C-alpha positions as CSV (number, residue, x, y, z in Angstrom):
1,M,30.3,44.8,-58.0
2,G,31.3,47.0,-60.9
3,I,32.3,50.6,-60.7
4,V,30.6,53.0,-63.1
5,G,31.6,56.6,-63.1
6,G,33.2,56.3,-59.7
7,V,29.9,54.9,-58.1
8,S,29.6,51.4,-56.9
9,A,27.0,49.6,-59.0
10,R,25.3,46.3,-58.9
11,D,26.4,43.6,-61.3
12,G,23.0,42.5,-62.4
13,S,22.9,39.3,-60.4
14,A,20.0,38.9,-57.9
15,P,21.0,39.8,-54.3
16,A,21.4,36.9,-52.0
17,D,18.7,38.1,-49.7
18,G,16.1,38.2,-52.4
19,R,16.0,42.0,-52.7
20,Q,15.6,43.3,-56.2
21,G,18.4,45.8,-56.1
22,G,18.5,49.5,-56.6
23,P,17.5,51.8,-59.5
24,L,19.4,52.7,-62.6
25,I,20.4,56.4,-62.6
26,V,21.0,58.1,-66.0
27,T,22.5,61.7,-65.7
28,E,25.6,63.8,-66.2
29,D,24.4,66.5,-63.8
30,V,26.8,66.1,-60.9
31,E,24.5,67.9,-58.4
32,L,21.5,65.9,-59.4
33,L,23.5,62.7,-59.2
34,D,24.5,63.6,-55.7
35,D,20.9,64.2,-54.7
36,L,19.8,60.9,-56.2
37,L,22.6,59.0,-54.6
38,R,21.7,60.5,-51.2
39,L,18.0,59.5,-51.7
40,C,19.1,55.9,-52.7
41,A,21.2,55.7,-49.5
42,A,18.2,56.9,-47.4
43,A,16.1,54.1,-49.0
44,G,18.8,51.5,-48.4
45,A,19.3,50.9,-52.1
46,L,22.5,50.5,-54.1
47,P,22.0,52.1,-57.6
48,E,23.7,51.6,-60.9
49,V,24.8,54.8,-62.6
50,H,25.1,55.4,-66.3
51,H,26.1,58.6,-68.0
52,G,25.4,57.7,-71.6
53,G,22.4,57.6,-73.9
54,P,20.3,54.7,-75.1
55,G,23.2,52.3,-74.8
56,C,22.7,51.7,-71.1
57,G,23.4,48.0,-71.4
58,E,21.4,45.4,-69.6
59,G,20.7,47.8,-66.8
60,W,18.0,49.6,-68.8
61,D,15.9,46.5,-69.1
62,A,16.8,44.8,-65.8
63,A,16.6,47.7,-63.3
64,P,13.3,47.7,-61.3
65,L,13.3,51.5,-61.6
66,V,15.0,54.0,-63.9
67,L,15.7,57.6,-62.8
68,V,16.5,59.8,-65.8
69,G,17.9,63.2,-65.1
70,D,16.3,66.0,-67.1
71,D,19.7,66.8,-68.6
72,A,19.7,63.3,-70.2
73,A,16.2,63.2,-71.6
74,D,17.1,64.2,-75.1
75,R,19.8,61.5,-75.3
76,M,17.3,58.9,-74.1
77,R,14.8,59.4,-76.9
78,G,16.0,56.3,-78.8
79,A,15.8,54.0,-75.7
80,V,13.5,51.0,-75.8
81,R,10.2,51.9,-74.0
82,R,9.7,50.2,-70.6
83,R,7.7,50.7,-67.4
84,G,9.1,52.3,-64.3
85,V,10.9,55.3,-65.8
86,V,10.9,58.6,-63.8
87,L,12.1,61.8,-65.3
88,V,13.8,63.8,-62.5
89,G,14.5,67.5,-62.5
90,R,14.7,70.7,-60.5
91,D,13.2,73.4,-62.7
92,Q,9.6,73.7,-61.5
93,D,8.8,76.3,-64.2
94,D,10.1,74.4,-67.3
95,P,7.1,74.0,-69.6
96,D,8.9,71.5,-71.8
97,V,9.6,68.9,-69.2
98,W,6.3,67.1,-69.8
99,R,7.1,66.9,-73.6
100,R,10.5,65.3,-72.8
101,A,8.8,62.9,-70.4
102,V,6.4,61.7,-73.2
103,E,9.3,61.4,-75.6
104,I,11.2,58.9,-73.4
105,G,8.0,57.1,-72.2
106,A,8.4,58.2,-68.5
107,D,5.6,57.1,-66.1
108,R,6.1,60.2,-63.9
109,V,7.8,63.6,-63.8
110,L,9.4,64.4,-60.4
111,M,10.8,67.7,-59.3
112,L,13.3,67.9,-56.4
113,P,13.3,68.8,-53.6
114,D,9.4,68.6,-53.4
115,G,9.3,65.0,-54.5
116,E,12.0,63.6,-52.3
117,Q,9.9,61.6,-49.9
118,W,7.9,60.0,-52.7
119,L,11.1,59.0,-54.4
120,V,12.7,57.6,-51.3
121,D,9.5,55.4,-50.7
122,R,9.5,54.3,-54.3
123,I,13.2,53.4,-54.4
124,A,12.8,51.5,-51.1
125,D,9.8,49.6,-52.5
126,V,11.6,48.3,-55.5
127,A,14.8,47.6,-53.5
128,E,12.8,45.4,-51.1
129,G,10.9,43.7,-53.8
130,V,7.6,44.8,-52.3
131,G,4.6,42.8,-53.4
132,R,1.5,41.8,-51.6
133,S,1.1,43.3,-48.1
134,A,0.9,41.0,-45.1
135,L,-2.5,39.9,-43.9
136,T,-2.7,41.8,-40.7
137,I,-4.9,40.6,-37.8
138,G,-5.5,42.9,-34.8
139,V,-6.5,41.3,-31.4
140,I,-8.1,43.5,-28.8
141,G,-9.6,42.7,-25.4
142,G,-13.2,43.6,-24.6
143,R,-12.1,44.0,-21.0
144,G,-8.9,43.5,-19.0
145,G,-7.9,39.8,-18.7
146,A,-10.1,38.7,-21.6
147,G,-7.2,36.7,-23.1
148,A,-6.4,38.9,-26.1
149,S,-2.7,38.7,-25.7
150,T,-2.8,35.0,-25.3
151,L,-4.9,34.7,-28.5
152,A,-2.6,37.0,-30.4
153,C,0.5,35.0,-29.4
154,A,-1.3,31.7,-30.3
155,L,-2.3,33.1,-33.7
156,A,1.2,34.1,-34.5
157,V,2.7,30.8,-33.3
158,T,0.3,28.7,-35.3
159,A,0.9,30.9,-38.4
160,A,4.6,30.5,-38.2
161,R,4.3,26.8,-37.6
162,A,2.3,26.6,-40.9
163,G,5.3,28.1,-42.7
164,R,4.1,31.7,-43.1
165,R,6.4,34.6,-42.6
166,T,5.1,35.9,-39.3
167,M,5.6,39.0,-37.2
168,L,3.9,39.7,-33.9
169,V,3.6,43.3,-32.9
170,D,2.9,44.3,-29.3
171,A,1.0,47.6,-29.5
172,D,-0.2,47.6,-25.9
173,P,2.4,49.4,-23.8
174,L,0.7,48.4,-20.5
175,G,0.6,44.7,-21.4
176,G,4.0,43.7,-19.9
177,G,5.6,42.6,-23.1
178,L,4.6,39.7,-25.4
179,D,8.2,38.4,-25.3
180,V,7.5,37.4,-21.7
181,L,4.3,35.5,-22.7
182,L,6.4,33.7,-25.4
183,G,9.1,32.8,-22.8
184,G,11.7,35.0,-24.6
185,E,12.2,38.1,-22.4
186,G,15.9,37.5,-22.4
187,A,16.2,37.1,-26.2
188,E,18.5,39.4,-28.0
189,G,17.0,42.0,-30.3
190,L,15.4,45.5,-30.3
191,R,12.2,46.5,-28.4
192,W,9.8,49.4,-28.9
193,P,11.9,52.1,-27.2
194,A,14.5,51.7,-30.0
195,F,11.9,52.9,-32.5
196,A,10.5,55.7,-30.5
197,A,12.0,58.4,-32.8
198,S,11.2,56.6,-36.0
199,R,9.7,58.9,-38.7
200,G,9.0,58.5,-42.4
201,R,9.9,55.1,-43.7
202,V,11.4,52.1,-41.8
203,G,13.0,49.4,-43.9
204,G,11.0,46.2,-43.6
205,G,14.0,43.9,-43.9
206,A,16.1,45.9,-41.4
207,L,13.2,45.9,-39.0
208,E,12.7,42.2,-39.2
209,E,16.3,41.3,-38.8
210,S,16.6,43.6,-35.7
211,L,13.9,41.9,-33.7
212,P,14.0,38.8,-31.4
213,E,13.2,35.6,-33.2
214,L,11.0,33.3,-31.0
215,H,9.3,30.1,-32.1
216,A,10.0,30.8,-35.8
217,L,8.5,34.3,-35.8
218,R,9.7,37.9,-35.1
219,V,8.4,39.8,-32.1
220,L,8.3,43.5,-31.5
221,S,7.6,43.8,-27.8
222,W,8.1,46.3,-24.9
223,D,11.0,46.1,-22.5
224,R,10.8,46.3,-18.7
225,G,12.4,49.7,-18.5
226,E,10.9,53.1,-17.8
227,A,7.8,54.0,-19.8
228,V,8.6,55.4,-23.2
229,T,6.1,57.4,-25.3
230,I,5.9,56.2,-28.8
231,A,4.7,58.8,-31.2
232,P,1.9,58.0,-33.6
233,E,4.2,58.6,-36.6
234,A,6.6,55.9,-35.2
235,V,3.8,53.4,-34.9
236,R,2.6,54.1,-38.4
237,A,6.1,53.7,-39.8
238,V,6.9,50.5,-37.9
239,V,3.6,48.7,-38.6
240,A,3.8,49.6,-42.2
241,A,7.3,48.2,-42.4
242,S,6.2,45.0,-40.7
243,R,3.5,44.5,-43.4
244,R,5.7,45.3,-46.4
245,R,7.3,41.9,-46.7
246,G,4.2,39.9,-46.9
247,G,3.1,36.9,-44.9
248,T,1.2,37.5,-41.7
249,V,1.3,40.2,-39.0
250,V,-0.6,39.9,-35.7
251,V,-1.0,43.0,-33.6
252,D,-1.9,42.9,-29.9
253,L,-3.9,46.1,-29.5
254,P,-4.7,48.2,-26.4
255,R,-8.3,48.7,-25.3
256,R,-8.0,52.4,-25.2
257,V,-8.0,53.8,-28.7
258,D,-5.9,56.9,-28.7
259,E,-4.1,58.6,-31.6
260,T,-1.2,56.1,-31.3
261,A,-3.4,53.0,-31.2
262,A,-5.5,54.4,-34.1
263,E,-2.3,54.3,-36.3
264,A,-2.0,50.6,-35.7
265,L,-5.7,50.0,-36.2
266,A,-5.7,51.8,-39.5
267,Q,-3.4,49.1,-40.9
268,V,-5.3,46.1,-39.6
269,D,-7.3,44.0,-42.2
270,L,-9.3,42.1,-39.6
271,G,-9.9,42.9,-36.0
272,L,-10.8,40.2,-33.4
273,L,-12.5,41.5,-30.2
274,V,-12.0,39.0,-27.4
275,V,-15.0,39.0,-25.0
276,P,-15.9,36.7,-22.1
277,P,-19.5,35.5,-22.2
278,E,-20.6,37.7,-19.3
279,L,-23.1,40.6,-19.3
280,R,-20.7,43.0,-17.6
281,A,-17.9,42.1,-20.0
282,V,-20.2,42.6,-23.0
283,A,-21.2,46.0,-21.7
284,G,-17.6,47.1,-21.5
285,A,-16.8,45.6,-24.8
286,R,-19.4,47.7,-26.5
287,R,-17.4,50.8,-25.7
288,V,-14.2,49.2,-27.0
289,A,-16.0,48.0,-30.2
290,S,-17.4,51.5,-30.8
291,A,-14.0,53.1,-30.6
292,A,-12.1,50.4,-32.6
293,G,-14.9,50.1,-35.1
294,A,-14.6,53.8,-36.0
295,V,-11.1,52.9,-37.5
296,L,-11.4,49.2,-38.4
297,R,-13.4,48.2,-41.4
298,D,-13.8,44.6,-40.3
299,L,-14.3,43.8,-36.6
300,R,-15.5,40.4,-35.4
301,V,-16.0,38.9,-31.9
302,V,-14.2,36.0,-30.4
303,V,-15.9,34.6,-27.3
304,A,-13.5,33.4,-24.6
305,P,-15.4,31.6,-21.9
306,G,-13.9,32.5,-18.5
307,A,-11.3,34.8,-20.2
308,G,-10.0,31.6,-21.9
309,L,-9.4,29.8,-18.6
310,G,-12.4,27.6,-18.5
311,V,-14.8,29.4,-16.1
312,A,-18.3,29.1,-17.4
313,G,-20.0,32.3,-18.5
314,G,-23.7,33.2,-18.5
315,L,-24.2,33.9,-22.2
316,D,-23.8,31.8,-25.3
317,S,-21.5,32.9,-28.1
318,E,-24.3,33.8,-30.5
319,E,-25.9,36.0,-27.8
320,V,-22.6,37.8,-27.2
321,A,-22.2,38.5,-30.9
322,R,-25.8,39.7,-31.2
323,L,-25.5,42.1,-28.2
324,L,-22.4,43.6,-29.7
325,G,-23.8,43.7,-33.2
326,L,-20.7,42.0,-34.6
327,P,-20.1,38.8,-36.6
328,L,-19.0,35.9,-34.6
329,A,-15.5,34.6,-35.5
330,G,-15.5,31.7,-33.1
331,E,-15.2,30.6,-29.5
332,V,-11.9,30.0,-27.9
333,P,-11.9,26.5,-26.3
334,W,-10.8,25.7,-22.8
335,E,-7.3,24.2,-22.7
336,A,-6.3,22.3,-19.6
337,G,-2.9,23.1,-18.3
338,L,-2.6,26.4,-20.3
339,A,-1.7,28.5,-17.2
340,A,0.9,26.0,-16.1
341,S,2.4,25.9,-19.6
342,L,2.6,29.7,-19.7
343,A,4.3,29.7,-16.3
344,A,6.9,27.2,-17.6
345,G,7.7,29.5,-20.5
346,K,5.9,27.6,-23.2
347,P,4.1,29.8,-25.8
348,P,0.3,29.9,-26.2
349,G,-0.6,27.6,-29.1
350,G,2.7,25.8,-28.7
351,A,1.1,22.4,-28.5
352,A,0.2,21.8,-32.1
353,R,-2.7,19.4,-31.2
354,G,-3.9,21.4,-28.3
355,P,-7.4,23.0,-28.4
356,L,-6.0,26.6,-28.7
357,A,-3.7,25.7,-31.5
358,R,-6.5,23.8,-33.3
359,F,-8.8,26.8,-32.9
360,C,-6.2,29.2,-34.4
361,T,-5.4,26.9,-37.2
362,A,-9.1,26.7,-38.1
363,L,-9.4,30.4,-37.9
364,W,-6.4,30.9,-40.3
365,E,-8.0,28.4,-42.7
366,Q,-11.2,30.4,-42.8
367,L,-9.4,33.5,-44.0
368,P,-8.9,33.9,-47.8
369,V,-5.1,34.3,-47.7
370,D,-2.3,32.3,-49.3
371,A,1.1,31.6,-47.8
372,A,2.5,34.8,-49.2
373,G,0.1,36.9,-47.3
374,G,-2.5,39.3,-48.5
375,G,-5.7,41.0,-47.5
376,V,-9.0,39.6,-46.3
């Protein structure tokens, strides 16, 4: 690390964890510098600070984002034009600020304190090297015991086994905890109560590193303590952070779509409604589909004969899909010994050649997503 103007600055080498590093700050305004350093700290980024004019060294070209104080705009007129320059000031009534922005080729003019949240988000994006968002699959049961949690875990396990960066998010507070279903209830790491007060932006890397790692994937589950209310803002922030680093995110959703569940649904690319092939189950699933479909743009049905435990149902899969008015994503096959495997702490989809794992693998292959993640 080098020290520039008394501020720790990156040396231009790529960080070991793949992060792109923080922005370049160009200003001699001490108060503005203090504000920008505070915002960089809030975003988890380490900036480089320069007090000069166009001769900012390699930092000008290499930095993912350049924050030019309004006091330095005149000195930066001779700088080489580049993308990602933000002119930052405080005087809301200065009519010449836009002219100075054009002269230095700034992409945006930002006034503090009004623009602080936008700037924190932008700094965090470039520091984390944000690219394509994760493909996010939401799984929701048409009725209780339909097998939605089992399918969600199996999808996550098979995605991780295929080499995708995978996160499994348990958004159903009454489900008992997906870490239990994965045989990892004793694994070290944070659970949902630790994020109950989250607001604004949550760092994707910090979130991932704080969670239990089970079967090559990260799991955000519930604990077995007293019930904790998670605010909608916290769910929004945490699910957004889980998506930010790409790969695949699987969300186990509750059947009741309240304000909190809607925040998770709003970030889902594809929803899978798990329904046993029984008339009563289909009738109940209609209400779930209506509520979830009001938020989800792509909802498909997965038929689970006997709730995934091999008991024959009275309807075929195409009829279930027709009655629900939804596209059919597939039919979960019966897997002998699944209940015994779960009782022994083995994860759903853990047997790579088992029917459930093969079904999940085939489902992933149908989705137009590469190993780095992305949308449907």
